[in-house]
C-alpha positions in Angstrom: 39.3 -31.3 13.7 39.7 -27.9 12.1 37.4 -25.2 13.4 35.6 -24.5 10.1 34.9 -28.1 9.2 31.4 -29.4 9.8 30.6 -32.8 11.1 29.2 -35.1 8.5 26.1 -35.9 10.6 25.3 -32.2 11.1 22.5 -31.0 8.8 20.4 -27.9 8.6 16.9 -28.8 9.8 15.2 -26.2 7.6 16.8 -27.5 4.4 15.7 -31.1 5.0 17.8 -32.7 7.7 17.6 -36.3 8.6 14.0 -36.3 9.6 10.7 -35.9 7.7 9.5 -33.2 10.1 12.0 -30.7 8.8 11.0 -31.2 5.2 7.3 -30.7 6.2 8.2 -27.4 8.0 10.0 -26.1 4.9 7.1 -27.1 2.7 4.6 -25.4 5.0 6.6 -22.2 5.2 6.9 -22.2 1.4 3.1 -22.6 1.0 2.4 -19.8 3.5 4.8 -17.4 1.7 3.3 -18.2 -1.7 -0.2 -17.4 -0.4 1.0 -14.2 1.3 2.8 -13.0 -1.9 -0.2 -14.0 -4.1 -2.7 -12.1 -1.9 -0.5 -9.0 -1.4 1.5 -8.4 -4.6 -0.7 -5.7 -6.0 -1.1 -3.6 -2.9 2.3 -1.7 -3.2 1.4 -0.6 -6.7 -1.8 1.1 -5.3 0.2 2.8 -2.6 -1.1 0.6 0.2 0.9 -0.9 3.0 1.1 -4.7 3.3 0.5 -5.7 6.9 1.6 -9.1 8.1 0.0 -9.0 11.5 2.5 -9.6 14.3 5.4 -9.8 11.8 5.6 -6.3 10.4 4.5 -3.8 7.8 5.9 -3.5 4.2 5.5 -0.2 2.3 6.9 1.5 -0.8 9.1 4.5 -0.3 10.5 6.9 -2.8 14.2 7.9 -2.3 15.3 11.3 -3.4 18.2 12.0 -5.8 21.4 12.5 -3.8 25.1 12.8 -4.1 27.5 9.9 -3.4 31.1 9.0 -3.8 32.5 6.5 -6.3 34.5 4.1 -4.0 36.9 3.3 -6.9 37.8 6.8 -8.0 36.8 8.8 -4.9 34.9 11.3 -7.2 31.5 12.7 -6.4 28.6 11.3 -8.4 24.9 11.8 -8.6 22.7 8.9 -7.4 19.3 9.0 -9.1 16.0 8.8 -7.3 14.6 5.3 -6.8 11.7 3.3 -5.4 12.4 0.8 -2.6 10.6 -1.3 0.0 10.7 -0.3 3.7 9.8 -2.7 6.5 8.8 -1.9 10.1 8.9 -4.7 12.6 5.6 -5.7 14.3 5.0 -5.5 18.0 4.6 -9.3 18.4 7.9 -10.1 16.7 9.7 -7.3 18.5 8.6 -8.6 21.9 9.5 -12.2 21.0 13.0 -11.1 20.0 13.4 -9.2 23.2 12.5 -12.3 25.2 15.1 -14.4 23.4 17.9 -11.8 23.8 17.3 -11.3 27.6 
């Protein structure tokens, strides 16, 4: 067997593997995300942070105009200011990851 080939009976459990439980998990996660987005989509416009307790905090950040380099030509170019989303990991998630890594 070539190293990059997958066995035919191997399936991703999140995307609906051979059991009904996996599909239920995917559906439940999808519903949770829809509710989270519905309840929090207007907060960043008002300058508020979106706190997903235990998971992390999302907030809007403004990036200043800066100078960059065009990778194709190597010439200096100006990169305009922009608005982006920053995320800071929550304490509960951070501790859970540390336990898995150790």
